[in-house]
C-alpha positions as CSV (number, residue, x, y, z in Angstrom):
1,M,-69.1,57.5,11.7
2,K,-70.6,60.5,13.5
3,M,-67.2,62.0,13.9
4,I,-67.1,62.1,10.0
5,Y,-70.2,64.2,9.9
6,L,-69.0,66.6,12.6
7,A,-65.7,67.1,10.8
8,L,-67.6,67.6,7.6
9,T,-69.8,70.2,9.3
10,F,-67.0,71.9,10.8
11,I,-65.0,72.0,7.3
12,T,-68.2,73.2,5.5
13,S,-68.6,76.2,7.8
14,F,-65.0,77.0,8.0
15,A,-64.8,76.9,4.1
16,T,-67.7,79.1,3.2
17,M,-66.6,81.7,6.0
18,S,-63.2,81.7,4.6
19,Y,-64.4,82.0,1.2
20,A,-66.3,85.1,2.3
21,M,-63.4,86.9,4.2
22,I,-61.1,86.3,1.2
23,T,-63.9,88.1,-0.9
24,A,-64.1,91.0,1.6
25,S,-60.4,91.2,1.5
26,I,-60.1,91.3,-2.3
27,I,-62.8,93.9,-2.7
28,S,-61.1,95.9,0.0
29,D,-58.0,95.9,-1.8
30,F,-59.5,97.3,-4.9
31,T,-61.7,99.9,-3.5
32,G,-60.0,100.9,-0.3
33,E,-63.2,100.6,1.6
34,E,-62.6,98.0,4.2
35,I,-65.6,98.4,6.6
36,L,-68.0,98.7,3.4
37,S,-66.3,95.6,1.9
38,Q,-66.7,93.5,5.3
39,C,-70.3,94.6,5.9
40,L,-71.6,94.2,2.2
41,T,-70.0,90.9,1.8
42,M,-70.2,89.3,5.3
43,G,-73.9,90.8,5.8
44,P,-75.5,89.0,2.5
45,Y,-73.2,85.9,3.2
46,L,-74.9,85.3,6.7
47,L,-78.2,86.1,5.1
48,G,-77.6,83.3,2.5
49,L,-76.4,80.8,5.3
50,G,-79.9,81.5,6.9
51,L,-82.0,80.9,3.9
52,G,-80.0,78.1,2.9
53,S,-80.6,76.3,6.1
54,I,-84.4,77.1,5.8
55,I,-84.3,75.7,2.2
56,G,-82.3,72.7,2.8
57,D,-84.7,71.9,6.0
58,R,-87.8,72.1,4.0
59,V,-86.8,70.2,1.0
60,E,-87.6,66.5,1.1
61,V,-85.0,64.1,-0.3
62,K,-85.3,60.3,-0.4
63,N,-81.3,59.8,-0.2
64,S,-79.6,62.4,2.1
65,L,-76.1,61.0,1.7
66,K,-76.2,61.2,-2.1
67,V,-77.8,64.9,-1.9
68,L,-75.2,65.9,0.5
69,W,-72.4,64.5,-1.8
70,R,-73.5,66.5,-4.7
71,V,-74.0,69.7,-2.8
72,E,-70.6,69.5,-1.4
73,W,-69.0,68.4,-4.5
74,M,-70.5,71.6,-6.2
75,S,-69.3,73.7,-3.3
76,V,-65.9,72.6,-3.8
77,L,-66.2,73.2,-7.7
78,I,-67.9,76.5,-7.4
79,L,-66.6,78.4,-4.4
80,P,-63.0,78.4,-5.2
81,L,-63.8,80.3,-8.6
82,I,-65.7,83.3,-6.7
83,P,-62.8,85.5,-6.2
84,L,-62.0,85.0,-10.0
85,I,-65.6,85.8,-11.0
86,H,-64.9,89.2,-9.0
87,I,-61.8,89.9,-10.8
88,V,-63.1,89.3,-14.3
89,F,-66.2,91.5,-13.3
90,I,-64.1,94.3,-12.1
91,F,-61.8,93.9,-15.4
92,L,-64.7,94.1,-17.6
93,Y,-66.5,96.7,-15.9
94,L,-63.3,99.1,-16.0
95,H,-62.9,98.3,-19.6
96,L,-66.4,98.3,-20.9
97,S,-67.7,101.4,-19.1
98,G,-67.4,105.0,-19.9
99,P,-63.8,107.0,-19.8
100,E,-65.1,108.2,-16.1
101,A,-65.3,104.8,-14.8
102,S,-62.5,104.0,-12.3
103,L,-62.0,102.1,-9.0
104,E,-61.8,105.7,-7.3
105,S,-65.3,106.6,-8.4
106,K,-68.5,106.2,-6.1
107,E,-70.4,104.7,-8.9
108,S,-67.9,102.2,-9.7
109,L,-67.8,101.6,-5.7
110,R,-71.4,100.5,-5.8
111,Y,-71.2,98.2,-8.7
112,I,-68.5,96.4,-7.3
113,L,-69.7,95.9,-3.7
114,A,-73.2,95.1,-5.1
115,M,-71.5,92.1,-7.1
116,A,-69.8,91.1,-3.9
117,S,-73.0,91.1,-2.1
118,V,-74.4,88.8,-4.7
119,L,-71.7,86.3,-4.9
120,S,-71.3,86.4,-1.1
121,F,-75.1,85.7,-0.8
122,G,-74.5,82.8,-3.2
123,T,-71.7,81.6,-1.2
124,G,-73.8,81.5,2.1
125,L,-76.6,79.7,0.4
126,L,-74.7,77.0,-0.8
127,G,-73.1,76.6,2.5
128,G,-76.3,76.8,4.7
129,S,-78.0,74.1,2.6
130,Q,-75.6,71.5,3.7
131,L,-76.3,71.6,7.5
132,P,-79.9,70.4,7.5
133,L,-78.7,67.2,5.4
134,I,-76.2,66.4,8.0
135,I,-78.6,66.8,10.8
136,R,-81.0,64.6,9.2
137,M,-78.3,61.9,8.7
138,I,-77.4,61.6,12.3
139,E,-80.3,62.8,14.3
140,E,-80.4,59.4,15.9
141,R,-76.7,59.0,16.3
142,V,-76.1,62.4,18.2
143,K,-77.8,65.4,19.3
144,A,-78.5,68.4,16.9
145,E,-77.0,70.8,19.3
146,V,-73.4,69.0,19.0
147,V,-73.7,69.5,15.1
148,L,-74.5,73.2,15.3
149,A,-71.5,73.6,17.7
150,A,-69.4,72.0,15.3
151,N,-70.9,74.3,12.6
152,Y,-70.4,77.7,14.8
153,A,-66.6,76.3,15.3
154,G,-66.0,76.5,11.6
155,P,-66.4,80.3,11.4
156,L,-64.7,80.7,14.7
157,F,-61.6,79.2,13.3
158,A,-61.8,80.7,9.8
159,G,-61.1,84.4,11.0
160,P,-57.9,83.7,12.8
161,F,-56.8,81.7,10.0
162,I,-57.4,84.5,7.3
163,V,-56.1,86.9,9.6
164,Y,-52.9,84.7,10.0
165,C,-52.6,84.2,6.2
166,N,-53.0,88.0,5.5
167,H,-50.0,88.4,8.4
168,L,-48.0,86.3,6.3
169,S,-49.0,88.2,3.1
170,L,-50.1,85.1,1.5
171,P,-51.6,86.0,-2.1
172,A,-55.6,85.3,-2.2
173,S,-54.9,82.4,-4.8
174,V,-52.7,80.6,-2.1
175,Q,-55.3,81.3,0.5
176,I,-58.1,79.8,-1.9
177,G,-56.0,76.9,-2.5
178,I,-55.6,76.1,1.0
179,V,-59.4,76.2,2.0
180,G,-60.1,74.0,-1.4
181,L,-57.9,71.3,-0.3
182,I,-59.4,71.3,3.1
183,Q,-62.7,70.9,1.5
184,I,-61.5,67.9,-0.5
185,A,-60.4,66.5,2.5
186,G,-64.0,66.8,3.7
187,L,-65.2,65.1,0.6
188,C,-62.6,62.2,1.1
189,L,-64.3,61.7,4.5
190,L,-67.7,61.7,2.8
191,M,-66.2,58.9,0.5
192,T,-65.6,56.6,3.3
193,L,-69.5,56.4,3.5
194,S,-69.8,55.7,-0.2
195,K,-67.0,55.2,-2.6
196,E,-68.9,55.1,-5.6
197,R,-68.4,58.8,-6.6
198,L,-64.5,58.3,-6.4
199,F,-64.0,59.3,-10.2
200,R,-65.9,62.7,-9.6
201,M,-62.8,63.8,-7.5
202,V,-60.6,64.2,-10.5
203,L,-62.8,67.2,-11.9
204,L,-62.0,69.1,-8.2
205,A,-58.7,69.8,-9.5
206,L,-59.9,72.2,-12.2
207,P,-60.9,75.0,-10.2
208,L,-57.9,75.0,-7.8
209,L,-55.8,74.7,-11.1
210,I,-57.7,77.8,-12.5
211,V,-57.3,79.8,-9.5
212,G,-53.7,78.8,-8.8
213,R,-52.4,79.9,-12.7
214,I,-55.0,82.4,-13.9
215,Y,-56.1,84.4,-10.9
216,P,-52.7,85.9,-10.0
217,K,-52.0,86.9,-13.4
218,L,-55.6,88.6,-13.9
219,E,-55.8,90.3,-10.7
220,F,-52.3,91.9,-11.6
221,M,-53.6,92.8,-14.8
222,T,-56.8,94.1,-13.5
223,V,-54.8,96.3,-10.9
224,K,-52.2,97.5,-13.5
225,A,-55.2,98.3,-16.0
226,S,-56.6,100.3,-13.4
227,Y,-53.9,102.5,-13.3
228,L,-53.3,102.6,-17.1
229,G,-57.1,103.4,-17.8
230,T,-57.2,101.1,-20.6
231,K,-60.5,100.9,-22.5
232,V,-62.3,98.7,-25.1
233,S,-65.4,99.8,-27.1
234,S,-67.1,96.2,-27.0
235,F,-66.8,92.7,-25.8
236,N,-64.7,91.4,-28.4
237,W,-61.9,89.0,-28.0
238,N,-59.5,90.2,-30.5
239,E,-59.8,93.8,-28.8
240,L,-59.4,92.3,-25.1
241,K,-56.1,90.6,-26.5
242,T,-54.9,93.8,-27.7
243,V,-55.6,95.5,-24.4
244,F,-53.9,92.4,-22.5
245,H,-51.0,92.9,-24.8
246,A,-50.9,96.8,-24.1
247,I,-51.1,96.2,-20.4
248,E,-48.3,93.6,-20.3
249,S,-45.9,95.7,-22.6
250,Y,-46.5,99.1,-21.2
251,G,-44.6,99.9,-17.8
252,E,-43.7,97.7,-14.8
253,L,-45.9,97.3,-11.8
254,E,-44.4,96.3,-8.4
255,R,-46.7,95.2,-5.6
256,V,-45.8,94.9,-1.9
257,R,-48.4,93.8,0.8
258,T,-47.5,94.6,4.4
259,P,-49.9,93.9,7.4
260,Y,-51.2,97.6,7.2
261,Q,-51.2,98.5,3.5
262,V,-50.7,97.3,-0.3
263,I,-47.6,99.3,-2.1
264,D,-48.1,99.9,-5.6
265,F,-44.9,101.1,-7.7
266,Y,-45.5,101.9,-11.2
267,I,-42.6,102.6,-13.5
268,A,-43.4,103.7,-16.9
269,Q,-40.6,103.8,-19.5
270,A,-40.0,106.4,-21.7
271,H,-42.0,106.6,-25.4
272,P,-40.3,109.4,-27.4
273,E,-42.7,108.6,-30.2
274,L,-45.5,109.3,-27.9
275,Q,-43.4,112.5,-26.2
276,S,-43.9,110.4,-23.1
277,P,-40.8,110.6,-20.7
278,A,-40.2,108.1,-18.2
279,N,-42.0,108.4,-14.8
280,A,-42.8,106.2,-11.6
281,T,-45.7,106.5,-9.5
282,L,-46.1,105.5,-6.0
283,Y,-49.6,104.3,-4.5
284,L,-50.6,103.4,-1.1
285,N,-53.9,101.3,-0.7
286,R,-54.5,102.5,-4.5
287,K,-54.1,106.1,-3.5
288,T,-51.5,108.4,-5.3
289,Q,-49.1,109.5,-3.0
290,F,-46.4,111.1,-5.8
291,D,-44.6,110.8,-9.1
292,L,-41.4,111.8,-10.1
293,Y,-42.8,115.0,-11.8
294,A,-44.0,116.1,-8.4
295,V,-41.9,114.5,-5.6
296,D,-39.9,117.6,-5.0
297,V,-42.9,120.0,-5.3
298,Y,-44.7,118.1,-2.7
299,H,-42.0,117.5,-0.1
300,Q,-40.1,120.7,-0.7
301,S,-43.6,122.7,-0.4
302,M,-44.4,121.0,2.6
303,I,-41.2,121.5,4.2
304,Q,-40.6,125.3,3.0
305,A,-44.1,126.3,3.9
306,G,-43.5,125.0,7.5
307,L,-40.4,127.0,7.8
308,N,-41.5,129.9,6.3
309,L,-44.8,130.3,8.2
310,L,-43.2,129.4,11.5
311,K,-41.1,132.5,11.3
312,Q,-38.5,131.2,13.5
313,P,-35.8,128.4,13.4
314,P,-37.8,124.8,14.6
315,R,-35.6,123.0,17.3
316,N,-37.8,120.1,17.8
317,I,-39.9,118.6,14.9
318,L,-42.4,115.6,14.6
319,V,-43.2,113.8,11.7
320,L,-46.4,111.5,11.6
321,G,-46.3,109.1,8.7
322,A,-43.9,109.4,5.7
323,G,-42.4,106.1,5.7
324,D,-41.1,106.9,2.1
325,G,-38.1,108.8,4.0
326,L,-38.5,112.0,1.6
327,I,-39.7,114.2,4.1
328,L,-37.1,113.0,6.7
329,K,-34.3,113.6,3.8
330,E,-35.6,117.3,3.3
331,L,-35.4,117.8,7.3
332,K,-32.1,116.4,7.8
333,A,-30.4,118.8,5.5
334,I,-31.5,121.5,7.8
335,N,-28.6,122.1,10.3
336,D,-30.6,124.4,12.8
337,I,-33.1,121.3,13.8
338,E,-32.0,119.7,17.0
339,K,-34.3,116.9,17.0
340,I,-36.6,115.3,14.6
341,T,-39.0,112.5,15.8
342,M,-40.7,110.5,13.0
343,V,-43.7,108.1,13.8
344,E,-44.6,105.5,11.2
345,L,-47.3,102.6,11.7
346,D,-45.8,100.5,8.8
347,D,-42.3,99.2,9.3
348,G,-42.9,97.3,5.8
349,I,-42.9,100.7,4.0
350,I,-39.7,101.8,5.7
351,K,-37.9,98.6,4.8
352,W,-39.3,98.7,1.2
353,S,-38.1,102.5,0.9
354,K,-34.8,101.4,2.3
355,E,-34.2,98.4,-0.2
356,H,-36.0,99.7,-3.4
357,P,-33.5,101.0,-5.8
358,V,-35.7,104.2,-7.1
359,L,-37.2,104.9,-3.7
360,S,-33.5,104.9,-1.8
361,K,-32.1,106.8,-4.6
362,L,-34.8,109.5,-4.0
363,N,-34.5,109.5,-0.1
364,E,-30.7,109.5,-0.8
365,N,-30.5,106.2,1.8
366,V,-31.9,108.4,4.5
367,F,-32.7,105.3,6.6
368,D,-29.1,104.0,6.5
369,K,-27.1,107.2,7.4
370,P,-27.2,107.4,11.2
371,D,-27.8,111.0,12.7
372,P,-28.1,111.5,16.6
373,R,-30.8,114.0,15.9
374,V,-33.2,111.5,14.3
375,E,-35.6,109.3,16.2
376,I,-37.6,106.8,14.2
377,I,-40.6,105.1,16.1
378,V,-42.5,102.3,14.7
379,G,-46.1,102.7,16.0
380,D,-49.4,104.2,15.8
381,A,-49.6,108.0,15.7
382,V,-52.5,108.2,18.0
383,T,-51.0,105.8,20.6
384,Y,-47.8,108.0,20.5
385,L,-49.7,111.2,21.1
386,R,-51.7,109.7,23.8
387,R,-48.5,108.6,25.7
388,H,-46.6,111.9,25.3
389,S,-49.4,114.6,25.5
390,T,-48.3,115.9,28.7
391,E,-44.3,115.7,28.3
392,K,-43.5,116.8,25.0
393,T,-44.1,119.6,22.7
394,Y,-42.9,120.4,19.2
395,D,-42.0,123.7,17.2
396,L,-43.1,122.1,13.9
397,I,-45.5,119.1,13.0
398,F,-45.7,117.6,9.6
399,I,-48.7,115.2,9.1
400,D,-48.5,113.2,6.2
401,F,-50.9,110.6,5.9
402,P,-53.1,109.1,3.0
403,F,-56.5,111.1,2.3
404,P,-59.3,109.5,4.1
405,N,-61.1,108.0,1.3
406,G,-62.4,105.4,3.6
407,H,-63.9,105.2,7.0
408,E,-60.7,103.4,8.3
409,L,-58.8,106.4,7.8
410,A,-61.2,109.0,8.9
411,K,-60.0,108.8,12.4
412,L,-56.8,110.4,11.7
413,Y,-58.5,113.5,10.4
414,S,-61.0,113.6,13.5
415,K,-61.6,115.8,16.3
416,E,-59.9,113.4,18.8
417,F,-56.9,113.2,16.7
418,Y,-56.1,116.8,16.1
419,S,-57.0,117.4,19.8
420,L,-54.0,115.0,20.8
421,V,-51.9,117.0,18.0
422,K,-52.8,120.3,19.7
423,K,-51.7,118.8,23.2
424,V,-48.2,118.5,22.0
425,T,-48.0,122.2,20.6
426,T,-47.4,125.6,22.0
427,K,-49.2,128.8,21.1
428,D,-46.3,129.3,18.6
429,S,-46.2,125.9,17.2
430,L,-47.1,125.2,13.7
431,V,-48.8,122.0,12.1
432,V,-48.7,121.4,8.3
433,I,-51.1,118.6,6.9
434,D,-51.0,117.0,3.6
435,L,-54.6,117.5,2.4
436,P,-55.9,117.4,-1.2
437,V,-57.9,121.0,-1.2
438,Q,-60.4,120.3,-3.8
439,R,-63.4,122.0,-5.1
440,E,-66.6,120.9,-7.0
441,D,-67.4,121.8,-10.7
442,S,-69.5,124.8,-9.4
443,G,-66.2,126.0,-7.6
444,E,-67.1,125.2,-4.1
445,L,-64.8,123.8,-1.7
446,T,-65.6,120.0,-1.7
447,L,-67.4,118.8,1.6
448,E,-64.2,116.5,2.6
449,S,-61.9,119.8,2.5
450,Q,-64.6,121.9,4.4
451,V,-65.1,119.3,7.1
452,I,-61.5,119.0,7.8
453,M,-61.1,122.5,8.2
454,K,-63.8,123.0,10.5
455,T,-62.7,119.9,12.4
456,L,-59.5,121.5,13.0
457,K,-61.2,124.6,14.0
458,A,-63.3,122.8,16.6
459,T,-60.2,121.4,18.4
460,G,-58.5,125.1,18.8
461,L,-56.4,125.0,15.6
462,T,-58.3,128.0,14.3
463,N,-55.6,129.9,12.3
464,Q,-55.5,128.2,8.8
465,L,-53.9,128.7,5.6
466,A,-54.8,126.4,2.6
467,F,-52.1,126.4,-0.1
468,G,-50.7,124.6,-3.2
469,P,-52.6,124.5,-6.5
470,V,-50.4,121.5,-7.5
471,A,-49.8,119.8,-4.1
472,S,-52.1,121.1,-1.4
473,F,-51.8,121.4,2.3
474,I,-53.0,123.0,5.2
475,A,-50.8,124.9,7.7
476,T,-52.6,125.8,11.1
477,K,-51.6,127.0,14.5
478,R,-53.7,128.0,17.7
479,S,-54.2,131.6,17.0
480,G,-52.2,134.7,16.3
481,V,-51.5,136.9,13.5
482,A,-53.2,135.4,10.2
483,L,-50.7,132.8,8.4
484,K,-49.2,134.5,5.4
485,F,-46.0,133.5,3.3
486,D,-43.1,135.8,3.6
487,Y,-41.8,135.3,-0.2
488,P,-38.3,137.2,0.2
489,T,-37.3,134.7,2.8
490,I,-38.1,131.7,1.1
491,S,-35.0,129.5,0.5
492,K,-33.3,129.8,-2.9
493,N,-32.7,126.2,-3.0
494,I,-36.2,124.9,-4.1
495,T,-37.3,124.3,-7.7
496,L,-39.2,127.0,-9.6
497,A,-42.5,124.4,-9.5
498,T,-42.0,124.4,-5.5
499,R,-41.8,128.3,-5.2
500,L,-45.2,128.6,-7.5
501,N,-47.0,126.1,-5.5
502,L,-46.7,128.2,-2.2
503,V,-49.9,130.2,-3.0
504,Q,-52.9,130.6,-1.0
505,L,-55.9,128.5,-2.2
506,V,-58.6,129.2,0.4
507,D,-59.1,132.4,2.6
508,A,-60.6,132.8,5.9
509,E,-63.8,134.6,4.6
510,E,-64.6,131.7,2.3
511,I,-64.2,129.1,4.8
512,A,-66.6,131.2,7.1
513,K,-69.2,131.2,4.5
514,T,-70.2,127.7,4.9
515,E,-69.1,126.2,8.0
516,K,-72.3,126.7,9.9
517,E,-74.0,123.8,7.9
518,I,-70.5,121.7,7.9
519,P,-70.4,118.7,10.2
520,I,-67.5,117.9,12.4
521,N,-65.7,114.7,11.9
522,S,-65.4,112.4,15.1
523,M,-63.8,108.8,15.8
524,F,-66.9,108.0,17.1
525,W,-69.3,109.7,14.6
526,P,-67.4,109.9,11.3
527,R,-69.2,112.4,9.0
528,G,-68.5,114.0,5.7
529,L,-65.5,111.9,4.7
């Protein structure tokens, strides 16, 4: 009998921790803020766990087994629905809020994280209240320390379980279903002590059925709606049905999960009646990478700016990121290049870019065409630079990373990272970085842009040129004559839009005006990003 209670203790703590981690993963997917999602989900969960234990310990009950059954039964009935409640909240918030509300806005982030904190606190409260009941029931049969050990073992196993599920790219609905079935197994164990509540087990199929059937579709619709920007004027069922129909019928969204990121590819069909041509947009972790209108401007600007500013034919080139293959396609067309080294962390996006009909056409099947000049390394850019900082140098370096909207990506825009980049350059080498150079409504450069420019200077990459009114970048090198475009020598084989994009955005004087008050971003002290 005591083994049944210990197993139930383990299952309860395992399940509640798993639900909290799944919730954090869902919120991270929608906000792009993994660290904030984890902290503001797990923190309230642990607080709820502690308060639940206190409440459960102080409440006097006549029949502990009966109360334990009710609490555990309620947990199986309610907790699987928590992720669905999150998705419903996000969907309604995006559609009922003003036109400025989007998943990218800081205000939306605060509301979504606040809701996650509240529901995670409730998850912990419900889970924590069960432990004192179990201890009371078996205090004469086994020491409380053994029960606590089983209670601590649950979360210990929950972590690797969720990590493994994410590694297998299992959808949240599948993970929830697995955890729900484990909880039901715990209730079955509890029924061996009292079988009179057997009829209630039938109801436990409802939350798992709802999650399995409704959650995937609603999550998909919420993601797609966030890209479309659909809105409703009031909480009206007919209006919501109209919006659902519009979301379903307008465009196609493909979603691929890899161990490192979520790839969203949105294809919008042409609508002549709306004067809307066909388009396709690539998003990585919800951040826009390019669409068909800007794909040439973006990649041609990056490559041609580097070639023009370097002032001499590059022999050895390093590309960091750019797993879609579009930069590699542009570089392979240049015969003077002797060696191209590409370092991409995510093998998943390389595989996807090779197999996807639109992407493979855009990159001209660059990954399937052997070229002795090209070396593709699947690995972390920081690790690669550390290993080769004393043995290799490059004439031209292209850095194509997602913009650091979250703390996780901030290390790739840090003083330590740029110091590693500098170590593989010479005094004549040039570095071109994808960086949205943005301005506030007042006309001032945003804090993020200024922080990165100053961080580059702090590493010794002092000669900088910010360019590109449509697709913006920063070109930088150690020193030398101020970087300027030599327009007569720019390749004639580029689009007019690309040529118009090769325009300086920020001069050195403007950067110098504000950099005294601007912090430097560090891996160990992220600031301003």
